[in-house]
C-alpha angles and dihedrals in degrees: 000000000000120000117249115251116229109230121228121226089259091051091051092049091048090052092049089049091049090051090050094054097040103042120116135191088264096050103036096103094052093040093050091048091052091047091050091051090051091047092051090052093057110107105210136046089236091059091049092048090058089058095047097096092052093045092050090048092052091049091050092050090051091050093046094049092046090052091050090051091051092051092052091051092051092050093051094055 
């Protein structure tokens, strides 16, 4: 069994950033959940503020893709 590596604040931010740039319509729920877990594990307000732009972007993507899905369902009725 390999020991778990504790992530630094910079590592957590880098992972949130990676999730932001690599998320897709199919993975947004899981990616946003991972990003939220990372955000919650940050110790200071300054660390969390640095991640704000990526978190807001992920939330906006989720909303946009959900809206697109709702439009498609209404058209097919």
